[in-house]
C-alpha positions as CSV (number, residue, x, y, z in Angstrom):
1,S,-74.5,-46.5,34.0
2,G,-72.0,-43.5,35.5
3,E,-72.4,-44.6,39.4
4,V,-69.5,-44.8,41.9
5,L,-71.0,-47.1,44.5
6,L,-68.7,-47.4,47.8
7,L,-69.0,-50.3,49.4
8,D,-68.0,-52.1,53.0
9,R,-65.2,-54.2,52.9
10,E,-66.3,-56.7,55.8
11,S,-69.9,-56.7,54.7
12,G,-70.3,-55.9,51.0
13,K,-73.2,-53.1,52.1
14,Q,-73.3,-49.8,50.1
15,R,-71.5,-47.1,52.4
16,G,-71.8,-44.5,49.9
17,R,-73.3,-43.9,46.1
18,W,-72.9,-41.0,43.3
19,D,-74.2,-40.0,40.3
20,L,-72.1,-38.7,38.0
21,G,-74.2,-38.1,35.1
22,H,-72.3,-39.3,32.7
23,R,-70.1,-43.0,31.7
24,I,-67.0,-44.0,33.9
25,R,-64.4,-45.1,31.2
26,S,-61.8,-47.2,33.3
27,Q,-61.9,-47.7,36.7
28,P,-61.6,-45.1,39.7
29,V,-58.7,-44.1,41.6
30,V,-58.9,-44.0,45.3
31,D,-56.1,-41.9,47.8
32,H,-57.0,-40.4,51.0
33,G,-60.3,-40.5,51.1
34,W,-61.3,-38.9,47.1
35,I,-62.2,-41.1,44.6
36,Y,-60.7,-39.7,40.9
37,A,-62.9,-40.8,37.7
38,G,-62.5,-40.3,34.2
39,T,-65.4,-40.2,32.1
40,E,-66.3,-41.2,28.8
41,D,-67.1,-37.3,27.2
42,G,-63.4,-36.2,28.7
43,R,-64.5,-35.3,31.9
44,F,-62.2,-35.6,35.1
45,I,-64.4,-35.8,38.6
46,A,-63.3,-35.6,41.9
47,L,-65.4,-36.9,45.0
48,D,-64.7,-36.0,48.7
49,T,-65.3,-39.0,50.9
50,G,-64.7,-37.7,54.2
51,D,-62.8,-40.3,55.3
52,R,-59.0,-40.3,55.2
53,S,-58.8,-44.0,55.9
54,L,-60.0,-44.9,52.0
55,T,-56.8,-45.5,50.2
56,C,-56.1,-48.8,48.3
57,W,-55.8,-47.9,44.3
58,P,-53.8,-44.6,44.4
59,M,-53.6,-45.2,40.3
60,W,-54.9,-46.3,37.1
61,G,-54.7,-49.6,36.0
62,G,-53.4,-53.4,36.8
63,G,-55.6,-55.7,38.4
64,A,-57.3,-56.2,42.1
65,E,-54.4,-58.2,43.5
66,R,-52.3,-54.4,44.9
67,N,-55.4,-54.3,47.7
68,G,-53.9,-56.8,49.9
C-alpha cells in the first residue's frame, strides 16, 4: 500500500505512520532512527523518526530472528 507503520514493541500500538505514496518493494531498513525503503518504481526514501534508539534492522533480507 505504500505505508510504513511504526509500532510499539511492547503494546503493539501504532507510534507513527508515513504514506510514501508509492508501493514498497521489500521490507524497510531501520538504523539509528532512520527508516529506509525502496519502492516498486525505483525510488529510495529515507524517513527520520527522530528516535535514534530505533536500530534493529540495519540490512535488507533475512528473517526476523535477528531482532533479538
